VEXKE-766500 format. One record per residue (C-alpha): x, y negated, z negated; chain; residue in three letters. Coordinates in nm, 3 decimals, m for minus. Layout:
BEGIN
+---------+---------+---------+-----+------+
:       u :       v :       w : mol : type :
+---------+---------+---------+-----+------+
:       X :       Y :       Z :   A :  ALA :
...
+---------+---------+---------+-----+------+
end
This chain:
BEGIN
+---------+---------+---------+-----+------+
:       u :       v :       w : mol : type :
+---------+---------+---------+-----+------+
:  m0.137 :   1.301 :  m2.025 :   A :  UNK :
:   0.105 :   1.011 :  m1.997 :   A :  UNK :
:   0.235 :   0.791 :  m1.722 :   A :  UNK :
:   0.580 :   0.936 :  m1.691 :   A :  UNK :
:   0.481 :   1.270 :  m1.654 :   A :  UNK :
:   0.220 :   1.193 :  m1.394 :   A :  UNK :
:   0.444 :   0.964 :  m1.204 :   A :  UNK :
:   0.732 :   1.262 :  m1.202 :   A :  UNK :
:   0.442 :   1.487 :  m1.058 :   A :  UNK :
:   0.302 :   1.256 :  m0.789 :   A :  UNK :
:   0.656 :   1.150 :  m0.677 :   A :  UNK :
:   0.752 :   1.514 :  m0.626 :   A :  UNK :
:   0.466 :   1.550 :  m0.376 :   A :  UNK :
:   0.454 :   1.508 :   0.016 :   A :  UNK :
:   0.356 :   1.165 :   0.072 :   A :  UNK :
:   0.027 :   1.337 :   0.248 :   A :  UNK :
:  m0.077 :   1.485 :  m0.089 :   A :  UNK :
:   0.013 :   1.185 :  m0.302 :   A :  UNK :
:  m0.311 :   0.967 :  m0.259 :   A :  UNK :
:  m0.541 :   1.243 :  m0.348 :   A :  UNK :
:  m0.352 :   1.396 :  m0.641 :   A :  UNK :
:  m0.318 :   1.043 :  m0.774 :   A :  UNK :
:  m0.710 :   0.999 :  m0.775 :   A :  UNK :
:  m0.782 :   1.335 :  m0.938 :   A :  UNK :
:  m0.512 :   1.221 :  m1.228 :   A :  UNK :
:  m0.679 :   0.889 :  m1.269 :   A :  UNK :
:  m1.032 :   1.030 :  m1.244 :   A :  UNK :
:  m0.933 :   1.297 :  m1.532 :   A :  UNK :
:  m0.786 :   0.990 :  m1.752 :   A :  UNK :
:  m1.094 :   0.800 :  m1.713 :   A :  UNK :
:  m1.284 :   1.098 :  m1.792 :   A :  UNK :
:  m1.064 :   1.144 :  m2.116 :   A :  UNK :
:  m1.159 :   0.798 :  m2.205 :   A :  UNK :
:  m0.799 :   0.646 :  m2.120 :   A :  UNK :
:  m0.921 :   0.356 :  m1.901 :   A :  UNK :
:  m0.568 :   0.193 :  m1.917 :   A :  UNK :
:  m0.375 :   0.479 :  m1.817 :   A :  UNK :
:  m0.645 :   0.575 :  m1.504 :   A :  UNK :
:  m0.565 :   0.219 :  m1.405 :   A :  UNK :
:  m0.182 :   0.245 :  m1.420 :   A :  UNK :
:  m0.219 :   0.586 :  m1.266 :   A :  UNK :
:  m0.423 :   0.400 :  m0.980 :   A :  UNK :
:  m0.162 :   0.142 :  m0.905 :   A :  UNK :
:   0.117 :   0.397 :  m0.843 :   A :  UNK :
:   0.202 :   0.359 :  m0.497 :   A :  UNK :
:   0.222 :   0.593 :  m0.235 :   A :  UNK :
:   0.600 :   0.651 :  m0.109 :   A :  UNK :
:   0.716 :   0.574 :   0.236 :   A :  UNK :
:   0.872 :   0.865 :   0.428 :   A :  UNK :
:   1.231 :   0.740 :   0.357 :   A :  UNK :
:   1.177 :   0.668 :  m0.008 :   A :  UNK :
:   1.023 :   1.019 :  m0.051 :   A :  UNK :
:   1.330 :   1.162 :   0.113 :   A :  UNK :
:   1.548 :   0.958 :  m0.154 :   A :  UNK :
:   1.330 :   1.111 :  m0.410 :   A :  UNK :
:   1.399 :   1.436 :  m0.278 :   A :  UNK :
:   1.773 :   1.405 :  m0.284 :   A :  UNK :
:   1.779 :   1.268 :  m0.672 :   A :  UNK :
:   1.566 :   1.583 :  m0.765 :   A :  UNK :
:   1.728 :   1.848 :  m0.569 :   A :  UNK :
:   2.111 :   1.718 :  m0.618 :   A :  UNK :
:   2.145 :   1.586 :  m0.964 :   A :  UNK :
:   2.533 :   1.607 :  m0.945 :   A :  UNK :
:   2.539 :   1.424 :  m0.635 :   A :  UNK :
:   2.324 :   1.150 :  m0.790 :   A :  UNK :
:   2.560 :   1.112 :  m1.102 :   A :  UNK :
:   2.863 :   1.106 :  m0.864 :   A :  UNK :
:   2.712 :   0.814 :  m0.642 :   A :  UNK :
:   2.640 :   0.611 :  m0.958 :   A :  UNK :
:   2.994 :   0.662 :  m1.068 :   A :  UNK :
:   3.125 :   0.544 :  m0.701 :   A :  UNK :
:   2.907 :   0.241 :  m0.748 :   A :  UNK :
:   3.045 :   0.146 :  m1.083 :   A :  UNK :
:   3.404 :   0.190 :  m0.947 :   A :  UNK :
:   3.295 :  m0.037 :  m0.645 :   A :  UNK :
:   3.166 :  m0.326 :  m0.850 :   A :  UNK :
:   3.444 :  m0.289 :  m1.068 :   A :  UNK :
:   3.702 :  m0.336 :  m0.751 :   A :  UNK :
:   3.466 :  m0.592 :  m0.632 :   A :  UNK :
:   3.508 :  m0.824 :  m0.964 :   A :  UNK :
:   3.891 :  m0.776 :  m1.008 :   A :  UNK :
:   3.953 :  m0.834 :  m0.626 :   A :  UNK :
:   4.148 :  m0.477 :  m0.630 :   A :  UNK :
:   4.239 :  m0.486 :  m0.261 :   A :  UNK :
:   4.379 :  m0.132 :  m0.244 :   A :  UNK :
:   4.086 :   0.000 :  m0.461 :   A :  UNK :
:   3.850 :  m0.192 :  m0.277 :   A :  UNK :
:   3.943 :  m0.058 :   0.060 :   A :  UNK :
:   3.961 :   0.316 :  m0.040 :   A :  UNK :
:   3.633 :   0.293 :  m0.204 :   A :  UNK :
:   3.458 :   0.116 :   0.072 :   A :  UNK :
:   3.567 :   0.386 :   0.306 :   A :  UNK :
:   3.464 :   0.657 :   0.074 :   A :  UNK :
:   3.120 :   0.502 :   0.022 :   A :  UNK :
:   3.064 :   0.503 :   0.382 :   A :  UNK :
:   3.109 :   0.886 :   0.419 :   A :  UNK :
:   2.926 :   0.961 :   0.111 :   A :  UNK :
:   2.642 :   0.736 :   0.186 :   A :  UNK :
:   2.596 :   0.884 :   0.530 :   A :  UNK :
:   2.635 :   1.253 :   0.435 :   A :  UNK :
:   2.371 :   1.225 :   0.148 :   A :  UNK :
:   2.129 :   1.073 :   0.405 :   A :  UNK :
:   2.180 :   1.337 :   0.601 :   A :  UNK :
:   2.120 :   1.573 :   0.332 :   A :  UNK :
:   1.815 :   1.386 :   0.257 :   A :  UNK :
:   1.659 :   1.444 :   0.588 :   A :  UNK :
:   1.741 :   1.777 :   0.570 :   A :  UNK :
:   1.549 :   1.835 :   0.269 :   A :  UNK :
:   1.258 :   1.668 :   0.400 :   A :  UNK :
:   1.268 :   1.874 :   0.702 :   A :  UNK :
:   1.310 :   2.193 :   0.475 :   A :  UNK :
:   0.996 :   2.053 :   0.275 :   A :  UNK :
:   0.777 :   2.044 :   0.615 :   A :  UNK :
:   0.785 :   1.674 :   0.646 :   A :  UNK :
:   1.090 :   1.567 :   0.901 :   A :  UNK :
:   1.169 :   1.184 :   0.903 :   A :  UNK :
:   1.277 :   0.984 :   1.202 :   A :  UNK :
:   1.609 :   0.833 :   1.256 :   A :  UNK :
:   1.520 :   0.503 :   1.122 :   A :  UNK :
:   1.377 :   0.653 :   0.799 :   A :  UNK :
:   1.714 :   0.834 :   0.771 :   A :  UNK :
:   1.898 :   0.472 :   0.801 :   A :  UNK :
:   1.655 :   0.332 :   0.536 :   A :  UNK :
:   1.764 :   0.611 :   0.292 :   A :  UNK :
:   2.128 :   0.516 :   0.374 :   A :  UNK :
:   2.043 :   0.150 :   0.278 :   A :  UNK :
:   1.867 :   0.263 :  m0.055 :   A :  UNK :
:   2.210 :   0.458 :  m0.129 :   A :  UNK :
:   2.417 :   0.181 :  m0.034 :   A :  UNK :
:   2.181 :  m0.074 :  m0.276 :   A :  UNK :
:   2.262 :   0.187 :  m0.562 :   A :  UNK :
:   2.645 :   0.119 :  m0.522 :   A :  UNK :
:   2.592 :  m0.239 :  m0.510 :   A :  UNK :
:   2.319 :  m0.276 :  m0.789 :   A :  UNK :
:   2.319 :  m0.108 :  m1.124 :   A :  UNK :
:   1.935 :  m0.186 :  m1.169 :   A :  UNK :
:   1.871 :  m0.040 :  m0.814 :   A :  UNK :
:   2.087 :   0.268 :  m0.928 :   A :  UNK :
:   1.875 :   0.338 :  m1.216 :   A :  UNK :
:   1.532 :   0.280 :  m1.032 :   A :  UNK :
:   1.687 :   0.516 :  m0.747 :   A :  UNK :
:   1.803 :   0.798 :  m1.031 :   A :  UNK :
:   1.446 :   0.807 :  m1.186 :   A :  UNK :
:   1.325 :   0.971 :  m0.851 :   A :  UNK :
:   1.015 :   0.768 :  m0.820 :   A :  UNK :
:   1.074 :   0.518 :  m0.552 :   A :  UNK :
:   0.783 :   0.387 :  m0.331 :   A :  UNK :
:   0.962 :   0.216 :  m0.102 :   A :  UNK :
:   1.348 :   0.186 :   0.034 :   A :  UNK :
:   1.576 :  m0.052 :  m0.156 :   A :  UNK :
:   1.800 :  m0.310 :   0.017 :   A :  UNK :
:   2.159 :  m0.393 :  m0.105 :   A :  UNK :
:   2.244 :  m0.752 :  m0.207 :   A :  UNK :
:   2.343 :  m0.964 :   0.078 :   A :  UNK :
:   2.738 :  m1.025 :   0.107 :   A :  UNK :
:   2.839 :  m0.743 :  m0.112 :   A :  UNK :
:   3.189 :  m0.682 :   0.020 :   A :  UNK :
:   3.201 :  m0.292 :   0.014 :   A :  UNK :
:   2.917 :  m0.265 :   0.223 :   A :  UNK :
:   3.020 :  m0.472 :   0.510 :   A :  UNK :
:   3.301 :  m0.417 :   0.775 :   A :  UNK :
:   3.616 :  m0.252 :   0.651 :   A :  UNK :
:   3.775 :  m0.555 :   0.462 :   A :  UNK :
:   4.096 :  m0.707 :   0.548 :   A :  UNK :
:   4.411 :  m0.563 :   0.410 :   A :  UNK :
:   4.422 :  m0.765 :   0.068 :   A :  UNK :
:   4.753 :  m0.794 :  m0.136 :   A :  UNK :
:   4.791 :  m0.648 :  m0.483 :   A :  UNK :
:   4.771 :  m1.013 :  m0.570 :   A :  UNK :
:   4.423 :  m1.004 :  m0.457 :   A :  UNK :
:   4.481 :  m1.226 :  m0.142 :   A :  UNK :
:   4.448 :  m1.135 :   0.230 :   A :  UNK :
:   4.769 :  m1.029 :   0.400 :   A :  UNK :
:   4.776 :  m1.324 :   0.625 :   A :  UNK :
:   4.770 :  m1.540 :   0.331 :   A :  UNK :
:   5.044 :  m1.336 :   0.138 :   A :  UNK :
:   5.271 :  m1.374 :   0.462 :   A :  UNK :
:   5.203 :  m1.744 :   0.457 :   A :  UNK :
:   5.276 :  m1.768 :   0.092 :   A :  UNK :
:   5.630 :  m1.591 :   0.157 :   A :  UNK :
:   5.700 :  m1.838 :   0.429 :   A :  UNK :
:   5.955 :  m2.102 :   0.308 :   A :  UNK :
:   5.752 :  m2.376 :   0.116 :   A :  UNK :
:   5.763 :  m2.581 :  m0.169 :   A :  UNK :
:   5.469 :  m2.386 :  m0.329 :   A :  UNK :
:   5.625 :  m2.192 :  m0.655 :   A :  UNK :
:   5.449 :  m1.957 :  m0.892 :   A :  UNK :
:   5.210 :  m2.192 :  m0.987 :   A :  UNK :
:   5.068 :  m2.229 :  m0.697 :   A :  UNK :
:   5.009 :  m1.861 :  m0.591 :   A :  UNK :
:   4.848 :  m1.842 :  m0.952 :   A :  UNK :
:   4.621 :  m2.107 :  m0.887 :   A :  UNK :
:   4.508 :  m1.975 :  m0.533 :   A :  UNK :
:   4.454 :  m1.633 :  m0.687 :   A :  UNK :
:   4.225 :  m1.812 :  m0.948 :   A :  UNK :
:   4.046 :  m2.008 :  m0.697 :   A :  UNK :
:   3.983 :  m1.659 :  m0.497 :   A :  UNK :
:   3.876 :  m1.514 :  m0.808 :   A :  UNK :
:   3.653 :  m1.789 :  m0.899 :   A :  UNK :
:   3.481 :  m1.790 :  m0.562 :   A :  UNK :
:   3.432 :  m1.419 :  m0.565 :   A :  UNK :
:   3.268 :  m1.471 :  m0.895 :   A :  UNK :
:   3.034 :  m1.776 :  m0.758 :   A :  UNK :
:   2.925 :  m1.550 :  m0.473 :   A :  UNK :
:   2.827 :  m1.282 :  m0.697 :   A :  UNK :
:   2.626 :  m1.524 :  m0.931 :   A :  UNK :
:   2.454 :  m1.673 :  m0.628 :   A :  UNK :
:   2.369 :  m1.295 :  m0.530 :   A :  UNK :
:   2.266 :  m1.240 :  m0.860 :   A :  UNK :
:   2.031 :  m1.533 :  m0.871 :   A :  UNK :
:   1.870 :  m1.450 :  m0.530 :   A :  UNK :
:   1.830 :  m1.097 :  m0.668 :   A :  UNK :
:   1.636 :  m1.233 :  m0.988 :   A :  UNK :
:   1.452 :  m1.465 :  m0.778 :   A :  UNK :
:   1.322 :  m1.169 :  m0.548 :   A :  UNK :
:   1.267 :  m0.946 :  m0.846 :   A :  UNK :
:   1.048 :  m1.228 :  m0.987 :   A :  UNK :
:   0.850 :  m1.246 :  m0.672 :   A :  UNK :
:   0.852 :  m0.881 :  m0.644 :   A :  UNK :
:   0.707 :  m0.886 :  m1.018 :   A :  UNK :
:   0.436 :  m1.156 :  m0.915 :   A :  UNK :
:   0.313 :  m0.942 :  m0.644 :   A :  UNK :
:   0.288 :  m0.638 :  m0.803 :   A :  UNK :
:   0.094 :  m0.822 :  m1.065 :   A :  UNK :
:  m0.145 :  m0.946 :  m0.799 :   A :  UNK :
:  m0.164 :  m0.629 :  m0.650 :   A :  UNK :
:  m0.262 :  m0.470 :  m0.976 :   A :  UNK :
:  m0.525 :  m0.748 :  m1.038 :   A :  UNK :
:  m0.670 :  m0.648 :  m0.693 :   A :  UNK :
:  m0.645 :  m0.304 :  m0.749 :   A :  UNK :
:  m0.837 :  m0.330 :  m1.097 :   A :  UNK :
:  m1.097 :  m0.529 :  m0.904 :   A :  UNK :
:  m1.136 :  m0.264 :  m0.645 :   A :  UNK :
:  m1.130 :   0.005 :  m0.880 :   A :  UNK :
:  m1.449 :  m0.172 :  m1.076 :   A :  UNK :
:  m1.610 :  m0.207 :  m0.715 :   A :  UNK :
:  m1.562 :   0.123 :  m0.651 :   A :  UNK :
:  m1.689 :   0.249 :  m0.982 :   A :  UNK :
:  m2.001 :   0.007 :  m0.911 :   A :  UNK :
:  m2.016 :   0.160 :  m0.573 :   A :  UNK :
:  m2.029 :   0.510 :  m0.714 :   A :  UNK :
:  m2.311 :   0.441 :  m0.967 :   A :  UNK :
:  m2.514 :   0.279 :  m0.718 :   A :  UNK :
:  m2.458 :   0.561 :  m0.482 :   A :  UNK :
:  m2.543 :   0.821 :  m0.760 :   A :  UNK :
:  m2.875 :   0.611 :  m0.828 :   A :  UNK :
:  m2.987 :   0.610 :  m0.453 :   A :  UNK :
:  m2.912 :   0.964 :  m0.486 :   A :  UNK :
:  m3.156 :   1.008 :  m0.761 :   A :  UNK :
:  m3.424 :   0.789 :  m0.620 :   A :  UNK :
:  m3.381 :   0.997 :  m0.271 :   A :  UNK :
:  m3.441 :   1.322 :  m0.487 :   A :  UNK :
:  m3.744 :   1.191 :  m0.641 :   A :  UNK :
:  m3.899 :   1.071 :  m0.316 :   A :  UNK :
:  m3.846 :   1.394 :  m0.173 :   A :  UNK :
:  m4.005 :   1.566 :  m0.501 :   A :  UNK :
:  m4.283 :   1.302 :  m0.448 :   A :  UNK :
:  m4.331 :   1.366 :  m0.074 :   A :  UNK :
:  m4.349 :   1.753 :  m0.143 :   A :  UNK :
:  m4.623 :   1.667 :  m0.408 :   A :  UNK :
:  m4.786 :   1.434 :  m0.163 :   A :  UNK :
:  m4.780 :   1.713 :   0.128 :   A :  UNK :
:  m4.917 :   1.945 :  m0.131 :   A :  UNK :
:  m5.204 :   1.732 :  m0.239 :   A :  UNK :
:  m5.290 :   1.659 :   0.098 :   A :  UNK :
:  m5.321 :   2.009 :   0.197 :   A :  UNK :
:  m5.529 :   2.053 :  m0.100 :   A :  UNK :
:  m5.733 :   1.780 :  m0.002 :   A :  UNK :
:  m5.781 :   1.944 :   0.363 :   A :  UNK :
:  m5.882 :   2.257 :   0.209 :   A :  UNK :
:  m6.101 :   2.106 :   0.001 :   A :  UNK :
:  m6.267 :   1.937 :   0.292 :   A :  UNK :
:  m6.282 :   2.232 :   0.462 :   A :  UNK :
:  m6.469 :   2.417 :   0.181 :   A :  UNK :
:  m6.716 :   2.111 :   0.135 :   A :  UNK :
:  m6.814 :   2.138 :   0.535 :   A :  UNK :
:  m6.869 :   2.508 :   0.478 :   A :  UNK :
:  m7.063 :   2.431 :   0.166 :   A :  UNK :
:  m7.284 :   2.167 :   0.352 :   A :  UNK :
:  m7.336 :   2.435 :   0.636 :   A :  UNK :
:  m7.450 :   2.692 :   0.416 :   A :  UNK :
:  m7.660 :   2.452 :   0.225 :   A :  UNK :
:  m7.808 :   2.327 :   0.548 :   A :  UNK :
:  m7.889 :   2.693 :   0.643 :   A :  UNK :
:  m8.045 :   2.777 :   0.305 :   A :  UNK :
:  m8.244 :   2.463 :   0.324 :   A :  UNK :
:  m8.388 :   2.552 :   0.687 :   A :  UNK :
:  m8.431 :   2.923 :   0.508 :   A :  UNK :
:  m8.632 :   2.771 :   0.221 :   A :  UNK :
:  m8.878 :   2.547 :   0.431 :   A :  UNK :
:  m8.943 :   2.853 :   0.656 :   A :  UNK :
:  m9.015 :   3.072 :   0.325 :   A :  UNK :
:  m9.240 :   2.782 :   0.222 :   A :  UNK :
:  m9.427 :   2.775 :   0.554 :   A :  UNK :
:  m9.460 :   3.136 :   0.549 :   A :  UNK :
:  m9.593 :   3.129 :   0.189 :   A :  UNK :
:  m9.849 :   2.855 :   0.268 :   A :  UNK :
:  m9.993 :   3.053 :   0.565 :   A :  UNK :
:  m9.998 :   3.353 :   0.351 :   A :  UNK :
: m10.203 :   3.178 :   0.051 :   A :  UNK :
: m10.426 :   3.009 :   0.344 :   A :  UNK :
: m10.479 :   3.375 :   0.504 :   A :  UNK :
: m10.558 :   3.514 :   0.156 :   A :  UNK :
: m10.828 :   3.223 :   0.068 :   A :  UNK :
: m10.987 :   3.271 :   0.419 :   A :  UNK :
: m11.019 :   3.660 :   0.328 :   A :  UNK :
: m11.133 :   3.572 :  m0.029 :   A :  UNK :
: m11.417 :   3.357 :   0.129 :   A :  UNK :
: m11.516 :   3.602 :   0.388 :   A :  UNK :
: m11.560 :   3.868 :   0.118 :   A :  UNK :
: m11.771 :   3.638 :  m0.099 :   A :  UNK :
: m12.000 :   3.517 :   0.180 :   A :  UNK :
: m12.069 :   3.887 :   0.236 :   A :  UNK :
: m12.128 :   4.015 :  m0.084 :   A :  UNK :
: m12.363 :   3.723 :  m0.148 :   A :  UNK :
+---------+---------+---------+-----+------+
end
């Protein structure tokens, strides 16, 4: 048993079955002596419905998964190069593709017996848009083990409203027209403007990456804190199970002692009854002995009287 195999299995299950199956696998790892694996399994989070539907899509449609990843690469390249025509074409394409794939994920969820809401479907589409904007998000999604939906970086142009028409030089059409108007600006000015646009786009991209890195660090810190708390919870739960087992054993012992006490009390009551009966019989025997003694004394006295009478007559 290893974590990857367990994660692949668990994130392929319905969210309603996830927790119980996770605890079975964690218990199996503990029983096998691998406490570290058991804790790592226990830290796997149950997926939201939208994350589960996204995982279904990856698992059921590998070719569509690869297609979306390729589209993301093309979009990011067009954004870096400020290729207006290409960016405009790919932006329109991504809206169609992510919308269609989100509907397909909802269909797969319904076929699996767990329909998702419209809000969850939108979260699936937002996840797909994050895949297009961020290669790390794309890699995470393609593993099919999401526990929660993903969010695209703010300001990624291909995911915003349809961009303004961009010239082949990388500037908006309005600016291109202004540049075409009679002015003292020459080729050097146009090159400078294009360079400024490129630098501004790169600066925005760097700022987005910095925000993303900061968010990832915060998420990693939160995950570490969660792992520590869950490890503490696991230890407390283990202690609770041991205490409950001890309590069960004590209760069984009490039950055994109670049964033994009841049997002893029954034997005591029977012994008392037998003692009373013996006492009554002893009393009757004692009275019978006394009566026999009186009778023997009376008989002996009668014998003596008769003997005395005989002696007197003989003399």
